[in-house]
LUMSE-77013 format. One record per atom (N, C-alpha, C, CB): residue number from 1; residue in one letter; x, y, z. Coordinates in pm, whole numbers, plus 32768, in hexadecimal, padded with zeros to 4 digits. Glycine has a CB too. Example, Ala and Ser with C-alpha at 12.3 -4.5 7.8 and 13.67 -1.06 7.14 Angstrom:
2
PT   i aa    x    y    z
PT   1  A 8527 7DC7 830C
PT   1  A 84CE 7E3E 830C
PT   1  A 8528 7EB6 830C
PT   1  A 846B 7E41 8389
PT   2  S 8505 7F1F 82C4
PT   2  S 8557 7F96 82CA
PT   2  S 850A 8003 8313
PT   2  S 8580 7FC4 823C
***
This chain:
125
PT   i aa    x    y    z
PT   1  M 909E 60E2 C4B8
PT   1  M 907E 612A C52C
PT   1  M 8FC2 6111 C50B
PT   1  M 90CE 61E6 C52B
PT   2  K 8FF1 6100 C455
PT   2  K 8F12 60F7 C41E
PT   2  K 8ED2 60B1 C46F
PT   2  K 8ED2 609B C37D
PT   3  K 8F06 602E C492
PT   3  K 8EC7 5FBF C4F0
PT   3  K 8EBE 5F91 C55E
PT   3  K 8ED5 5F75 C4DF
PT   4  L 8F1B 6000 C581
PT   4  L 8EFD 5FF0 C608
PT   4  L 8E96 6084 C63B
PT   4  L 8F9C 5FDF C65D
PT   5  I 8E97 60C4 C5E3
PT   5  I 8E24 611E C615
PT   5  I 8D72 60B8 C5D3
PT   5  I 8E47 61EA C5B4
PT   6  A 8D98 609F C58C
PT   6  A 8D01 6028 C514
PT   6  A 8CED 5FF2 C5CF
PT   6  A 8D5E 5F4D C449
PT   7  L 8D53 5F81 C5EA
PT   7  L 8D37 5F2B C64B
PT   7  L 8CD8 5F9D C6E5
PT   7  L 8DE8 5ED9 C66F
PT   8  V 8D3B 6004 C6F2
PT   8  V 8CDF 6037 C752
PT   8  V 8C8A 6067 C721
PT   8  V 8D03 6083 C7A4
PT   9  L 8C55 60A9 C6DC
PT   9  L 8BC8 60C0 C6BF
PT   9  L 8B70 6067 C6C1
PT   9  L 8BB6 60ED C658
PT  10  A 8B9F 5FFA C66B
PT  10  A 8B8D 5FA3 C687
PT  10  A 8B3A 5F3B C722
PT  10  A 8BED 5FA7 C661
PT  11  F 8B98 5F35 C757
PT  11  F 8B84 5EF9 C7EA
PT  11  F 8B32 5F60 C842
PT  11  F 8C1C 5EDA C836
PT  12  V 8B46 6031 C831
PT  12  V 8AAC 607C C86B
PT  12  V 8A61 6073 C84E
PT  12  V 8A87 60E0 C872
PT  13  A 8A35 606D C7AF
PT  13  A 89B7 601F C797
PT  13  A 898A 5FA3 C7C5
PT  13  A 89AD 600E C72B
PT  14  S 89D8 5F3A C7A3
PT  14  S 89A8 5EEB C7F4
PT  14  S 897B 5ED3 C895
PT  14  S 89E4 5EB3 C7D9
PT  15  S 89AE 5F44 C8C3
PT  15  S 89AD 5F3F C978
PT  15  S 890E 5FB0 C959
PT  15  S 8A77 5FA6 C9F4
PT  16  A 8925 6009 C900
PT  16  A 88A5 6018 C945
PT  16  A 8859 6017 C906
PT  16  A 888B 606F C987
PT  17  F 87FE 5F85 C8AE
PT  17  F 878C 5F4C C874
PT  17  F 879C 5EC5 C90B
PT  17  F 87A3 5F17 C7A4
PT  18  A 8809 5EB2 C957
PT  18  A 87FB 5E5B CA08
PT  18  A 87EB 5E9E CA60
PT  18  A 886D 5E10 CA4A
PT  19  A 87A7 5F1E CA2E
PT  19  A 87CD 5F3C CAA3
PT  19  A 86C4 5F67 CA7C
PT  19  A 8896 5FE2 CAC2
PT  20  E 8700 5F9A CA32
PT  20  E 8653 5FAB CA0F
PT  20  E 8626 5EFE CA05
PT  20  E 862E 6014 C94E
PT  21  F 8649 5ED2 C9FA
PT  21  F 8610 5E68 C9D3
PT  21  F 8669 5D99 CA34
PT  21  F 862B 5E8F C90C
PT  22  P 8670 5DD8 CAE4
PT  22  P 869C 5D84 CB30
PT  22  P 86D9 5CE9 CB0E
PT  22  P 863E 5D85 CB77
PT  23  D 872A 5C84 CB1E
PT  23  D 8746 5C08 CADE
PT  23  D 86D7 5BBC CB4E
PT  23  D 87FE 5BD3 CAD9
PT  24  I 8694 5B51 CB20
PT  24  I 8649 5AFF CB77
PT  24  I 86C7 5A83 CB69
PT  24  I 8594 5AD9 CB3E
PT  25  S 86B3 5A34 CB9F
PT  25  S 873B 59AE CBCA
PT  25  S 86BF 5943 CBAA
PT  25  S 8797 59A2 CCA9
PT  26  I 86DF 58CF CB63
PT  26  I 86A7 5858 CB3F
PT  26  I 866E 5847 CBA0
PT  26  I 86EE 57F2 CB19
PT  27  A 869E 5808 CC40
PT  27  A 867F 57F4 CC4B
PT  27  A 85FF 582D CCB4
PT  27  A 86C2 57BF CC31
PT  28  D 85D9 58D6 CCB5
PT  28  D 8594 58F4 CCD9
PT  28  D 8521 58D9 CC6A
PT  28  D 85B8 5959 CD0B
PT  29  L 8521 5942 CC05
PT  29  L 84D2 58D4 CB96
PT  29  L 849E 5892 CBD2
PT  29  L 8512 587B CB39
PT  30  K 84D6 580E CBB0
PT  30  K 849D 577D CBF3
PT  30  K 840D 579B CC4B
PT  30  K 8520 5734 CC6F
PT  31  Q 843B 57D6 CCCE
PT  31  Q 83FA 57C1 CD52
PT  31  Q 8349 5820 CD23
PT  31  Q 8479 581C CDF1
PT  32  A 8371 58BA CCD3
PT  32  A 8342 58F3 CC97
PT  32  A 82E0 589F CC39
PT  32  A 8398 5939 CC71
PT  33  I 82D2 5852 CBF3
PT  33  I 82A4 57F9 CB67
PT  33  I 8259 57A6 CBDA
PT  33  I 8333 5797 CAEB
PT  34  A 82B5 576E CC20
PT  34  A 8257 570E CCAC
PT  34  A 81DE 575C CCE1
PT  34  A 82C1 56F4 CD4E
PT  35  D 820E 57B1 CD05
PT  35  D 81D3 57FD CD63
PT  35  D 813A 5843 CD2B
PT  35  D 8243 5869 CD8B
PT  36  K 8119 580E CC7E
PT  36  K 80DC 5892 CC74
PT  36  K 80CB 593A CC1E
PT  36  K 80FD 58A0 CCCB
PT  37  K 8142 593E CC56
PT  37  K 8136 59E6 CCA7
PT  37  K 81B5 5A1E CC2C
PT  37  K 817C 59F3 CD99
PT  38  V 81A8 59E6 CB90
PT  38  V 8200 5A4D CB27
PT  38  V 81D9 5A2F CAB6
PT  38  V 829D 5A45 CB1F
PT  39  T 81D1 5A83 CA57
PT  39  T 8183 5A87 C9F7
PT  39  T 8238 5A6F C962
PT  39  T 8106 5B3D CA0B
PT  40  V 8255 5A1F C938
PT  40  V 82E2 5A00 C8F7
PT  40  V 82B4 5A0D C866
PT  40  V 832D 595F C91E
PT  41  I 8322 5A98 C837
PT  41  I 830A 5A86 C775
PT  41  I 8388 5A5D C757
PT  41  I 82E4 5B24 C705
PT  42  D 8380 59E5 C6D8
PT  42  D 83BD 5A0B C6A4
PT  42  D 83C8 5A0F C610
PT  42  D 83FA 59ED C6D8
PT  43  V 8421 5A2E C601
PT  43  V 847D 5AAC C5A8
PT  43  V 84CC 5A8B C510
PT  43  V 8508 5ADC C614
PT  44  N 84B4 59B4 C526
PT  44  N 851B 59AC C4E4
PT  44  N 84DA 59DA C44B
PT  44  N 855F 591B C4F9
PT  45  G 8477 59C8 C43C
PT  45  G 8437 59A0 C3C2
PT  45  G 8409 5916 C3F7
PT  45  G 8499 59A1 C338
PT  46  A 83B0 58EA C359
PT  46  A 834C 588B C333
PT  46  A 8362 581E C334
PT  46  A 8320 5895 C2D2
PT  47  S 83C6 5842 C2D7
PT  47  S 8416 5768 C2EA
PT  47  S 8466 577D C362
PT  47  S 84B3 5710 C245
PT  48  S 84A3 57BC C398
PT  48  S 84D6 5773 C3F7
PT  48  S 84AE 5787 C46D
PT  48  S 8546 5776 C3F7
PT  49  Y 83DF 57C2 C455
PT  49  Y 83B9 57A8 C4EC
PT  49  Y 8373 5714 C4A8
PT  49  Y 833C 5836 C551
PT  50  A 8344 56F8 C46C
PT  50  A 834F 567C C434
PT  50  A 8371 55FF C43B
PT  50  A 8371 5685 C401
PT  51  N 83F5 5629 C42A
PT  51  N 8472 55D3 C474
PT  51  N 8499 55AF C4FC
PT  51  N 84D8 5608 C45B
PT  52  G 843D 5606 C550
PT  52  G 8454 55FC C5B0
PT  52  G 8480 5656 C5F7
PT  52  G 8480 55B7 C5B2
PT  53  H 8427 56AA C68E
PT  53  H 8425 56D4 C6E1
PT  53  H 8412 56F7 C747
PT  53  H 8426 56E1 C6D5
PT  54  I 8434 576F C7AA
PT  54  I 83F5 575D C83A
PT  54  I 8363 573B C84C
PT  54  I 8406 57D9 C886
PT  55  P 836A 56A6 C895
PT  55  P 82B6 567E C8BE
PT  55  P 8273 570A C8E3
PT  55  P 829D 5604 C963
PT  56  G 81D4 5748 C8B7
PT  56  G 81B1 578B C8A1
PT  56  G 81C0 5809 C880
PT  56  G 8193 5775 C8C7
PT  57  A 8222 5800 C83A
PT  57  A 827C 5869 C7C8
PT  57  A 81F7 58C9 C78E
PT  57  A 82DB 57F9 C723
PT  58  V 81D7 5945 C756
PT  58  V 81A6 59AE C6F6
PT  58  V 81E3 59B4 C65E
PT  58  V 81C2 5A34 C739
PT  59  N 8202 595A C5F4
PT  59  N 8226 5988 C5A7
PT  59  N 821B 5A45 C558
PT  59  N 8201 5926 C57B
PT  60  F 8285 5A90 C585
PT  60  F 8264 5AEA C567
PT  60  F 820E 5B07 C48D
PT  60  F 82EC 5B27 C5A4
PT  61  A 8269 5A9E C464
PT  61  A 8270 5AC6 C3D6
PT  61  A 81BB 5AA5 C3A1
PT  61  A 82FD 5A57 C379
PT  62  D 8158 5A7D C41E
PT  62  D 810F 5A97 C3D2
PT  62  D 80B5 5AD2 C44B
PT  62  D 80EA 5A2C C372
PT  63  Q 80E9 5B0D C49F
PT  63  Q 807E 5B82 C524
PT  63  Q 80E3 5BF8 C4E5
PT  63  Q 8090 5B5F C621
PT  64  K 8143 5BEA C4C7
PT  64  K 8164 5C95 C49A
PT  64  K 810B 5D00 C4A1
PT  64  K 8184 5CA6 C40E
PT  65  D 80B3 5D22 C41A
PT  65  D 8011 5D57 C44F
PT  65  D 7FE6 5D9F C49C
PT  65  D 7FCC 5D14 C47A
PT  66  S 7F9F 5D2C C4EA
PT  66  S 7F7C 5CF6 C542
PT  66  S 7FCD 5CB9 C616
PT  66  S 7F61 5CA3 C4DB
PT  67  L 7FF8 5D21 C5EE
PT  67  L 8039 5CE0 C65F
PT  67  L 7FF9 5CBA C6EC
PT  67  L 809D 5D2F C679
PT  68  A 7FB0 5D4A C6FC
PT  68  A 7F6B 5D32 C746
PT  68  A 7F04 5D19 C794
PT  68  A 7F7D 5D3F C74A
PT  69  S 7ED8 5CA5 C700
PT  69  S 7E77 5C80 C72B
PT  69  S 7EC8 5BA1 C763
PT  69  S 7DE8 5CAF C694
PT  70  V 7F38 5BBA C772
PT  70  V 7F3A 5B19 C7D5
PT  70  V 7FA4 5B8B C834
PT  70  V 7F9C 5A44 C774
PT  71  L 7F77 5BD1 C842
PT  71  L 7FBA 5C09 C8CB
PT  71  L 7F4C 5C2B C931
PT  71  L 8015 5C96 C8B0
PT  72  P 7F67 5C1F C9CE
PT  72  P 7F29 5C1B CA42
PT  72  P 7F1A 5CC1 CA70
PT  72  P 7F80 5BB9 CAA8
PT  73  S 7EA8 5CAE CA90
PT  73  S 7E42 5D24 CAB2
PT  73  S 7EC6 5DB4 CADD
PT  73  S 7DBE 5CE7 CB60
PT  74  D 7F06 5D67 CB73
PT  74  D 7F3B 5D6B CBC8
PT  74  D 7FDD 5D84 CBA4
PT  74  D 7F0F 5D06 CC07
PT  75  K 7FBD 5E28 CB4F
PT  75  K 8057 5E59 CB72
PT  75  K 80C9 5E7A CBB1
PT  75  K 8065 5E85 CB68
PT  76  N 8099 5DE6 CC2C
PT  76  N 812A 5E0F CC41
PT  76  N 8158 5D7E CC81
PT  76  N 8144 5EA5 CCB0
PT  77  A 80EA 5CEC CC35
PT  77  A 8137 5CA8 CBF9
PT  77  A 81B2 5C8E CBAF
PT  77  A 810C 5C99 CBDA
PT  78  L 8216 5C04 CBD3
PT  78  L 8256 5C1B CB8C
PT  78  L 8237 5BF0 CB20
PT  78  L 82AC 5C0B CBAA
PT  79  V 82CC 5C30 CAF9
PT  79  V 828C 5BE8 CA0E
PT  79  V 8312 5BF1 C9F4
PT  79  V 820A 5C7C C962
PT  80  V 8351 5B7F C9B9
PT  80  V 840C 5B4E C9A2
PT  80  V 8427 5B22 C922
PT  80  V 8449 5AC2 CA01
PT  81  A 8484 5B80 C8EF
PT  81  A 8453 5B5B C844
PT  81  A 84E4 5B3A C859
PT  81  A 840F 5BE3 C7AE
PT  82  Y 8500 5ADD C7C7
PT  82  Y 8587 5AA6 C78B
PT  82  Y 857B 5A5B C73B
PT  82  Y 85DB 5A6C C7D4
PT  83  C 8636 5A44 C6EE
PT  83  C 8610 59FF C675
PT  83  C 8678 59FE C66E
PT  83  C 85BF 5A23 C60B
PT  84  G 86FE 59CD C636
PT  84  G 874F 595A C5F5
PT  84  G 87DA 5963 C673
PT  84  G 8782 5983 C529
PT  85  G 8819 59BE C6B8
PT  85  G 885F 59C8 C715
PT  85  G 88A9 5A28 C71A
PT  85  G 8894 5972 C725
PT  86  P 88F8 5A27 C770
PT  86  P 8967 5A95 C7BF
PT  86  P 8934 5AE1 C74E
PT  86  P 8A2E 5A7A C7D9
PT  87  A 8974 5AC3 C69C
PT  87  A 89C7 5B2E C649
PT  87  A 8943 5BA9 C613
PT  87  A 8A24 5ACC C5AA
PT  88  C 888D 5B49 C645
PT  88  C 884B 5B56 C5AC
PT  88  C 87E4 5BEF C62E
PT  88  C 87CB 5A7E C541
PT  89  S 87DC 5C5B C597
PT  89  S 875B 5CD2 C5E3
PT  89  S 8718 5CEF C5C1
PT  89  S 875A 5D3E C607
PT  90  A 86E9 5C2C C5B4
PT  90  A 863C 5C4F C53F
PT  90  A 85D7 5C70 C5D5
PT  90  A 85DB 5B75 C4B7
PT  91  Y 85F8 5C58 C65A
PT  91  Y 856F 5C1E C686
PT  91  Y 8569 5CAD C6CC
PT  91  Y 8560 5B79 C6EE
PT  92  K 85BF 5D23 C6A1
PT  92  K 85A6 5DAD C6BA
PT  92  K 853A 5DBD C677
PT  92  K 860A 5E0D C698
PT  93  A 84FF 5D93 C61C
PT  93  A 8484 5DDC C599
PT  93  A 8406 5DA7 C63A
PT  93  A 8467 5D4E C49C
PT  94  A 8404 5D36 C635
PT  94  A 83AF 5CF2 C6A6
PT  94  A 8385 5D5D C71F
PT  94  A 840D 5C71 C6EB
PT  95  A 8427 5D44 C73C
PT  95  A 841E 5DD8 C7DD
PT  95  A 83F7 5E49 C7E0
PT  95  A 8494 5E14 C81A
PT  96  K 8405 5E9F C78D
PT  96  K 83D3 5F2C C762
PT  96  K 8353 5F3F C73E
PT  96  K 8414 5F5D C6FB
PT  97  K 82EF 5ED7 C6CE
PT  97  K 827B 5EBE C6E4
PT  97  K 825D 5E88 C773
PT  97  K 8257 5E70 C682
PT  98  A 825D 5E22 C7BC
PT  98  A 8213 5E19 C832
PT  98  A 8248 5EBD C890
PT  98  A 8243 5D6F C887
PT  99  A 8284 5F2C C899
PT  99  A 82AF 5F57 C8C0
PT  99  A 826E 5FE5 C8A5
PT  99  A 8310 5F2B C8B1
PT 100  E 825B 6025 C82F
PT 100  E 8226 606D C7DA
PT 100  E 8196 606D C825
PT 100  E 8235 6037 C745
PT 101  L 8150 5FB7 C863
PT 101  L 8104 5F72 C86B
PT 101  L 80A5 5FC7 C8D3
PT 101  L 813B 5EF2 C883
PT 102  G 813D 5FD8 C931
PT 102  G 811C 6020 C9D7
PT 102  G 814C 5FAB CA20
PT 102  G 805E 604C CA0C
PT 103  Y 81B4 5F1B C9E3
PT 103  Y 81E7 5EBA CA61
PT 103  Y 822E 5F09 CA99
PT 103  Y 8237 5E35 CA4B
PT 104  T 8251 5ED6 CAE1
PT 104  T 828C 5F34 CB3E
PT 104  T 82F7 5EA7 CB65
PT 104  T 8210 5F8A CBC9
PT 105  N 82C5 5E39 CB3B
PT 105  N 830A 5DC8 CBB0
PT 105  N 8346 5D97 CB1C
PT 105  N 828E 5D3E CC2F
PT 106  V 83B1 5DF3 CAE7
PT 106  V 83CD 5D74 CA81
PT 106  V 846D 5D76 CA62
PT 106  V 836F 5D83 C9E2
PT 107  K 8486 5CDF CA81
PT 107  K 851A 5CB3 CA55
PT 107  K 8536 5C39 C9D9
PT 107  K 855F 5C78 CAE0
PT 108  H 85AC 5C30 CA01
PT 108  H 85C1 5C0D C97B
PT 108  H 8637 5B99 C9AE
PT 108  H 85F3 5C9B C90B
PT 109  L 8624 5AEE C957
PT 109  L 8679 5AA4 C94F
PT 109  L 86E3 5A95 C92C
PT 109  L 8662 5A76 C936
PT 110  S 8742 5ACC C941
PT 110  S 87A7 5AB1 C8D6
PT 110  S 8804 5A51 C8A4
PT 110  S 87E3 5AF4 C8DE
PT 111  A 87DD 59E7 C918
PT 111  A 880F 5951 C8E5
PT 111  A 87B7 5925 C873
PT 111  A 8804 58D7 C95F
PT 112  G 875D 5945 C893
PT 112  G 8738 5957 C7F5
PT 112  G 86CA 58A5 C7D4
PT 112  G 8806 5963 C77C
PT 113  I 86C4 5877 C748
PT 113  I 86B0 57FA C75E
PT 113  I 8706 57C4 C762
PT 113  I 8672 57C5 C724
PT 114  S 8787 5819 C6FE
PT 114  S 87F1 57B0 C71B
PT 114  S 882C 575B C7AF
PT 114  S 8859 57F3 C6EC
PT 115  G 87FD 57C6 C7E8
PT 115  G 883A 577E C8A9
PT 115  G 87D7 573A C8A2
PT 115  G 8842 57E5 C95B
PT 116  W 874D 5750 C8EC
PT 116  W 8701 56FC C8D9
PT 116  W 8714 5695 C8C1
PT 116  W 86CA 5711 C8A4
PT 117  K 871C 568B C805
PT 117  K 8747 55CF C816
PT 117  K 87B9 55A6 C854
PT 117  K 8760 557E C78D
PT 118  A 8847 55F2 C85B
PT 118  A 88CE 55F1 C884
PT 118  A 8894 55AF C936
PT 118  A 892C 56AD C86F
PT 119  A 881C 55E1 C96D
PT 119  A 87F3 55B4 C9E3
PT 119  A 87CB 5525 CA08
PT 119  A 879A 55FB C9FB
PT 120  N 87C1 54EC C974
PT 120  N 8746 548D C9A4
PT 120  N 86F2 5490 CA0B
PT 120  N 8766 5423 C9B7
PT 121  E 868F 5513 C9BA
PT 121  E 8626 551B C9D2
PT 121  E 859E 5532 C982
PT 121  E 863A 5557 CA14
PT 122  K 854E 54DE C990
PT 122  K 84F8 54C4 C900
PT 122  K 847C 5538 C88A
PT 122  K 8496 544A C93B
PT 123  L 84D5 550E C838
PT 123  L 844C 5568 C7E2
PT 123  L 83EB 5500 C7BA
PT 123  L 847C 55C5 C741
PT 124  E 8367 5561 C78E
PT 124  E 82F9 552D C75D
PT 124  E 82DC 556E C6B7
PT 124  E 8285 554D C7CD
PT 125  K 8291 5538 C659
PT 125  K 8284 5511 C609
PT 125  K 8226 555D C576
PT 125  K 8269 54AF C646
***
């Protein structure tokens, strides 16, 4: 019974964050990157970032205290945070920071870098 309650609570918590930061598909993110209409934030850490990240993504580890300096002036602009994959919640740090800075169109690439790689999408080093 305790395991069931823990699972339900975990689902509710993840659903609450999913509602707070809607998911974006790989295809939609690729299009936004092509259209130059997104700021992408990689929350996987410096080592992972150096080994390959979504093209144009900023390294949150380097920008944590100065995130505002790399975000657009338009607070309605699309901002997408991602981490390792569907089970990773590290993206929340960057998404929350962007929201605290007043950004209203913050999304989450739940596929993360693992999904991006699985889809054979281009990486930047």
